[in-house]
C-alpha positions in Angstrom: 28.7 5.8 22.9 25.7 6.7 20.7 22.4 7.4 22.5 19.6 5.0 21.8 17.5 6.2 18.9 15.5 5.1 15.8 15.3 6.7 12.4 12.3 8.4 10.8 10.6 5.9 8.5 10.2 8.6 5.8 13.4 10.6 5.7 15.8 8.6 7.9 16.6 11.3 10.4 17.4 10.2 14.0 14.3 10.3 16.3 13.7 9.3 19.9 13.2 5.5 20.4 9.5 5.9 21.1 8.7 7.8 18.0 8.5 6.8 14.3 8.5 10.3 12.6 10.7 13.3 13.0 8.0 15.8 12.1 4.3 16.1 11.3 5.3 16.7 7.6 6.9 13.2 7.5 3.9 11.7 9.4 1.5 13.2 6.8 3.7 12.1 3.9 3.6 8.5 5.4 -0.2 8.5 5.8 -0.6 9.8 2.3 1.6 7.0 0.9 -0.4 4.5 2.9 -3.7 5.8 1.4 -2.2 5.5 -2.1 -1.0 2.0 -1.5 -4.4 1.0 -0.1 -6.2 2.4 -3.1 -3.9 0.6 -5.4 -4.5 -2.7 -3.7 -8.2 -2.3 -3.8 -8.0 -1.4 -7.5 -5.9 -4.4 -8.3 -8.2 -6.7 -6.3 -11.2 -5.4 -8.3 -9.3 -5.7 -11.6 -8.3 -9.4 -10.9 -11.9 -10.2 -9.8 -13.2 -8.7 -13.0 -10.7 -10.7 -15.1 -11.6 -13.9 -13.2 -15.3 -13.4 -13.8 -14.7 -12.6 -17.5 -12.7 -15.9 -17.9 -15.4 -17.7 -16.0 -18.1 -16.4 -18.3 -16.1 -17.1 -21.4 -15.4 -20.7 -20.3 -19.1 -21.4 -19.5 -20.3 -20.2 -22.9 -20.9 -23.2 -25.3 -19.9 -22.8 -28.9 -22.8 -22.5 -31.2 -22.6 -24.9 -34.0 
């Protein structure tokens, strides 16, 4: 029977059941990806807020006539 194990969340190699990564290299890769994802989410949030504010300002403006 196969010994209890998990797989590395980065590369898929078998690791001990209490671990998530097979090496410090995979752990660093995971952390770097998480930072990139976090930065992307923050950028998208700022972008959508800016678009919302722009639409809000454009809709409040009354046409001159």
